[in-house]
C-alpha positions, 0 to 999 in steps of 0.5 A: 245264736240259733244257726238253723236254715233261715235264722242268720241275718239277711245280709249273711244269706244273700247268694254269691251267685243268684239261683239258676234252675234247670228242668230237663225233660219234665213229665208229669201224668195224672191218672191217664192225663199228661200235665207236663210233657218233655219239658226243657227250660231254663230259668236264668239266676237273679232275673224275673222269669215268666210262665205263661199259658191258658187255664189247663196248660200245666202251669200249677203243675209245672210250679209245683214240680219246680218249688219241689212239692211234687216229684216228676215222673221223668226228668230232672230239676237242677238248682245251679249245679245240684240236682233237687228232685230226688231230695227226700227227708231233711235235705228236702225240708231245708231246701224248701226253706230257702224258697219263698212263695206268694199266691193269688189268695194270699194263704195268710193266718187270719188269727194272726195280725200282720207282724205275727203273718210275717214272723210265722216262718221265722218262729217255725224255723227257731229264730230268737225272739228278738231277731224275729222282732227286728227281721219283722220290722225291717220286712214291714219297712221292705214292703212299706207297711210299717203302719199296719203292723198290728192290724188285722187282716179283715182291716187290709186292701188286697194290695196290702194283704199281698204285700203282707204275704210278699213280706212273709215269703221273703222272711227267711231270705229265699233264693228264689221267690215263685209267684203263683197268679200273684195279682190275679185276684187285684184291680189293675192299679194295685197290680201294678204297685205290686208288680213294681214292688216285685220288680224293686225288690228282686233288683235289691236282693238279687234273688231269682224270680218265677212268675206264673200267669195267664196275664199277658200285662203282668209278663210285659210289666215285670219280666225280662224272659217268658216261656209260653206253655200249652198243653203240657208243653213249652211252645215259645220261649225267649225275650219278653218284647221278642215273644209278644211283638212277633208270636210264633204258635197260635198258643202265643198269638191267643195270649197276645190277642193276636189274630 
């Protein structure tokens, strides 16, 4: 049996301890613009953690650093007890294979049908064809689109496309799922169904979910804790109800429409 990362059976890859993510003193600048400034943040393992902020607050930069797509100018990133911002080469690639990402614009392959899109990361990982077929069938059932397995993307609604993207992100049994404005392109009813799916999957799979958004209702609907990002800094952090029922900063008050 192929034993490359991401190629084992689903039950074999469940983390014994859900992944805790810790950022210490993270700063990042582009030219003379400070995108992040001395960010300290802990994302608890096995929860859905929200990061919210207006456009330009630094959310995308923070996500890219947490997900190891970029390195910080200063500071440290830890997955559990392992420092990961210094990983390079094969070690970095293998760590990235243990995370999943979903995006606002789905990032699906138009040349492939639903099953082909879900199978793609498994093919890259070198999984045997029979294993790929079995895993794809499992994922189709998990996100409730079994009847769309052979459908082309043009035949799908936005919510169905996002379900395909979620299935693909979960294909290799990630330790952490990053959601980057995953519901911003969806109508309110579809948004609620996708959030319910994310919550159901997190509870079932016991993975860590980091959800980046500018939508207060998304945070309220699915997250246990939230960090408010403003001008590259974490200005509030705590339980969702506490932050949104009694916001302490101007940035948080604006996001929850408090005058």
